[in-house]
C-alpha positions in Angstrom: 0.0 0.0 0.0 2.8 2.4 0.9 4.5 1.6 -2.5 1.3 2.4 -4.3 0.9 5.7 -2.5 4.5 6.7 -3.3 4.0 5.7 -7.0 0.8 7.8 -7.2 2.6 10.8 -5.7 5.5 10.4 -8.1 3.1 10.1 -11.1 1.3 13.3 -10.1 4.5 15.2 -9.6 5.7 14.1 -13.1 2.3 15.1 -14.6 2.5 18.6 -13.1 6.1 19.0 -14.3 5.2 17.9 -17.8 2.2 20.3 -18.0 3.1 23.5 -20.0 3.6 26.5 -17.8 0.6 28.5 -18.7 -0.3 31.6 -16.7 -3.8 33.1 -16.4 -4.5 36.8 -16.4 -4.6 36.5 -12.6 -0.8 35.7 -12.4 1.8 38.4 -12.4 3.7 40.0 -15.3 6.8 38.1 -14.3 4.8 34.8 -14.3 3.5 35.5 -17.7 7.0 36.3 -19.2 8.6 33.3 -17.5 5.8 31.1 -19.0 6.6 32.3 -22.5 8.7 30.4 -24.9 10.9 32.7 -26.9 8.1 34.0 -29.0 7.5 37.7 -29.7 3.7 37.1 -29.8 3.7 35.7 -26.3 5.8 38.6 -24.9 3.5 41.0 -26.7 0.5 39.3 -25.1 2.0 39.6 -21.7 2.7 43.3 -22.3 -0.8 43.9 -23.5 -2.4 41.9 -20.7 -0.4 43.7 -18.0 -0.1 47.0 -19.7 -1.2 49.1 -16.8 1.1 47.3 -14.4 4.0 47.5 -16.8 3.3 51.2 -17.3 3.1 51.9 -13.5 6.3 50.0 -12.8 8.2 51.7 -15.6 6.9 55.1 -14.3 8.2 54.3 -10.8 11.6 53.3 -12.2 11.8 56.5 -14.3 11.0 58.6 -11.3 13.6 56.7 -9.3 16.2 57.2 -12.0 15.4 60.9 -12.2 16.4 61.3 -8.5 19.7 59.4 -8.9 22.9 61.5 -9.0 24.5 61.4 -12.5 26.6 58.3 -13.0 25.8 56.6 -9.7 25.3 53.1 -10.9 24.2 51.5 -7.6 21.3 54.0 -7.5 20.3 53.1 -11.1 20.6 49.4 -10.4 18.4 49.8 -7.3 15.8 51.5 -9.5 15.8 48.5 -11.9 15.5 46.1 -9.0 12.6 48.1 -7.7 10.9 47.9 -11.1 11.4 44.1 -11.2 10.0 43.7 -7.7 7.0 45.9 -8.8 6.4 43.6 -11.8 6.3 40.5 -9.5 3.4 41.8 -7.5 
């Protein structure tokens, strides 16, 4: 019985791993992009679906960069990281 249970669990795990990584509109922008194969249409779909989130996160990044002293890369890098965190929510 224990062997059957373990076999069932393994089979279910393999099934979930073999299922394509499709993300619904309820996912995040990052989920959508990570679920895309290298297809422009898929990336465009993610951009269109999450356009308002993408715009808001890009706007926050641009505001952050405007406050960075010229040539201070760690500040600019922090703005990019902030944008990426924003896209993941």
